[in-house]
N, C-alpha and C positions, 0 to 999 in steps of 0.2 A: 544364186539368189539367197539373201540372208533370211528373210521372213515371208511367210505366206499367212495372211490373216483371213480366216474363214468366218463369215458372218451370216448365219441363217436369219431370215426375217419373214414376218407375216404382218402386213398392214402397218408399215412403219414409215410412210412417206414423209412425215414431218421431221423425223429425227435423222434420216439418212444424210442430207447435205451437211449438217453440223457434225455428225459422226465422222464422215469421210474427211472433212476438212481438218478435224482434230487429229485423226490418225496420221494424215499426210504431214501435218506440222511436226508431230513427234518423230516420224520416220526421217524427215529432212534434217531436223535438229541433231539427230544421232547418226546421220549419214548411213542409214540402212537401205540396202536395195530390197525392194518389197513388192508384193502384189496384194490386192484386196479382192477377195472372191465373195461376192454378194449372191446368196441363194434365195430367190423369191419363192417362198413355199406356197404358191397359189394365192397370193394376195388378191383381195377384191377391191382394194383402193387404188391409188395412183402410184404405187411403189415402183412398178417396173418402168414406167415412164420417167420417174425420177432417176432410176439407175441408168437409163439410156442417156439422160442429160449429163449425169456425172461422168459417164464413159467418155463423152466428148471433151470434158474438162480435164480429166485425169487419165493418163495413159496406163496407170497402175490398176485400174478398175477392170475386173472381169465379172460378168453377170450370168447367172443361170436362172431360168424361170421354169418352175414346175407347172404342168397343165392344171393341176388341182392341189389341194392341201394334203400333203403326205405326212407331215409331222417333222419335228426338229431332228430326230434321228436320221431320217432319210436325207434331209438337207445337209447334215454334217457328213454323212457317208459320201454323198456326191461331191461335196466340197473337198473332202480329204483326198479323193482320187484325182482331183484337178490340181492339187498343190504342187509347186515346184521348189519351194524354199527349203533350206536346211532345217529351219525351225518353223513349226506351225502354231499359230496363235488362234484360239477360238474366243469369240466374245459375242454378246447379245447386241441387238441393234437398237435397243431402247434407251441408250445413253446411261444406263445404270452401271455399266462397266467403264472404268477409267482407262483410256489409252495410254496415259502417263505411266502405267504399270508395265507396259510391254518391254522397255529396255532391261529392266531388272529380271523379268521372266526369261528373256532371251539369254541373259548372262548366266542364270541358274542352269539352263540347258547346255550352253556351249562351254562355259568355264567350270561349272561345278559338277557337270557330268550327269545331271538328272535325265531320266527318260521322259518323265512327265512331271509337271508342276501344276498343282491345282490352286486356284485362288481361294482365300478364306475371307468371306465377308464377316469379319468379327463384329463390326457394328453395322447392323442392318437398318434400312429405312423402309421396312415393309410392315403391314398390319401385324400386330402382335399375335392374335389368336388364329388368323387364317393362314399365316405364313411362318412367322418366327418360331412359335412353339412347335408346330408340326415338323418344321425343318430340323430343329434341334433333336427331337425324338427320332426322326428318320435317320439322321446322321449318326446318332448314338447306336441305333440298331445295326446299321450297316457296318460301323466300325467293329462291333462285337462279332458279327457274323463273318466278315471277310478278313479281319485283322489288318486292315489297311488304315493307318492312323491319320485320317483326314477329317477335319472338322466340318468341311463344307463340300461334300461329294458332288453336289449338283451345281456348283458354281459355274456359270457360263464362261468365265475368264480362265483359260487354261493354256499352257504351253506344252508342246510335244516335240520330241525328236522326230524327224520326218519318217523314220522307219516305223515308228509306233503307229502313226495314222495309216500307213500303207499296209500294215499287218492286220490290225483289228477290223472287225466288221460290226458296224453299228446299225441296228434295225429295231423295228417296233418302237418302244420307248426306252431303249437301252442307253440313250444319251445320258441318263441319270447315273449309269454305272460304268462309264468309260474307264475309270481307274481300275475297276474290277476286271474288265475285259483285258486291259493292258497287263495286269499282273498275271492273269491266266495265260496270256501269250508269251510270258517269260520276261517281261520288262519289270524288274523288281525295284529299281531306284525311283521311287515315287515320293515327291515332296510337296510342300505347300508354302504359300506366301500370303501373308495378311495383305488384303487389297482394300482399296477404298470403295465403298458402295454408295452410289448416289441415288437420290430420289428420282422416280420416274418423272420425266419432263413432259412427254407427250403420250397420248393414247392410254390404253389400259392393258392389264396383264392378259395373256392369252391362255393361261392355265387355270382350269376350274377345279371343282371338288373331285373330279374323276381321277386326279393324280393320286389321291389317297388310296384308291383301289388298285390302280395300275402299278404304282410303285412297288408295293410289297409282292405282287404277283411276278413282276419282272425280276425282282431280287431273287425270288425262289428259282426262277428260270435260270438266271445266271449262275447261281450256286449249284444247281443240279448239273447244268451243262459243263461247268468248269471241273466238277468232281467226278461225274459219271457219264459224260458225253460219249466217251469212247469205251466205256466198260459198264453198261447199264446193268449187267448181271450182278455186279458187285453190290448194287443197291436192291434191286427187285428180287434177285436170287436169294440174298440173305434174309430179307424180310419175308419172302414167301416160304422159305424153309422153316424159319422160326414159327411163323403162323401155322403152318401145317403140323409141325411137331407138337405145338400146344394143343391143337385140336385133336391130333392123334392120341396124345397122352390122356386127354380128358375122356376120349372114347374107350381107351384101354382100361382106365380106372373104373368107368361105369360097367364095362364088360366083366372085369374081375369081381367087382362088387356084386353083380347079378349072379355070377356063377357060385360065389360063396354062399349067397343067400339061398339059392336053389338047393345046393348040396346039403345045407343045414336045415332045410324045410322051413325056412323063414319066408313069410309072405312079403313080397316087395312090389312096389308100383312098377308099371311098365316103363321101359326106358324112354318111350315117347312122351311120358308124362313128367319127365325130369328136364327142367330148363337147360341144365348143363349139357344134355345130349345135343340139343339144337345149337348151343353155343360152340361146342366142339365140331359139329358138322359144318357150321358156317365158317369156322376158322380154317378147316381143311380145304374147303372150296376156295376161300379167299387166298389161302397160301398157294394153292395150285395155280390160280389165275395170276398172282403176282410172279410166280416162277416163270410161267409161260410168257408174261409180259417182258421179263428180263431176257428170256431166250429169244423172243422175236426182236427185241432191241439189239441184241448181239448180232443177229443175222443181218439186220439193217445196217449196223455200223460196219460190219465186215465187208459189205458190198458198196459202202459209200466211197465216192471218188477221193475223199480227203482222209481216208483211214490211215494212210502212211505219210501224211503231209506234216512235217515238223519244221518249226522255225529255226533257221541256222543264223546265228549272230555273227560268227567269224569263221574264216576258213583260210588256211595257208597251204 
């Protein structure tokens, strides 16, 4: 099969018939063998009934319904595991992603050899202050932190080599950082394509202000796991040692200063009256705790079932 199209959705009953018809027309015009996997993420409208009706009309439709709303990442993960195509396309169900982009995305994977191609909504039809400006700032920050040169990390329209989606694990709100997860898994050829962004035709956005809190936290999680997931002592051990040495150095300094004062008969305040004493003591305690955290993390990683699991790309 050429293409698997994975579409997570939540309360999109109005847009689904038009979207599926549009995708099918594009696939037929370009003679692609394909499947469309619709993942209903616990919708409370009539979305699942619409999917059942579409299944009767189109043999290429596969539907998965969650018992409750788990989030976009969970829907993508389940959809990825169900794919059979050589190239996997993800897109949103709200008609803001244009199916006419799919053939070019497919070509970039198959002919140009990309592992992952992310869409870039260069011209956006979203509210300026609630989406456009925060999105630009977010993407700039992620580019600097991850060194992945994508202008629109969170664009729903993406293309993947099948092996990519079968390798990575998407959970929590990590759908925003799939290119980062792919790079961490060893897929380095990541590109982007300018895509047409369309105004929302039905319903309303499902993402609120909480994304401004979750996004940075998830980014920190991805960065930590990618760099120190299998060697936590390299982070906590170094930080703990430095913190302990700073505190120990402050204590030694105060001790020597006290001994010199006593030997010279100079009256000096008690060590417990000097703020530096408590700063040094606190630094040593925190350093010890950080070191122990790294040590416990190492013990956990050593006993993890995936400690010696490595991705093999080719073998002869």
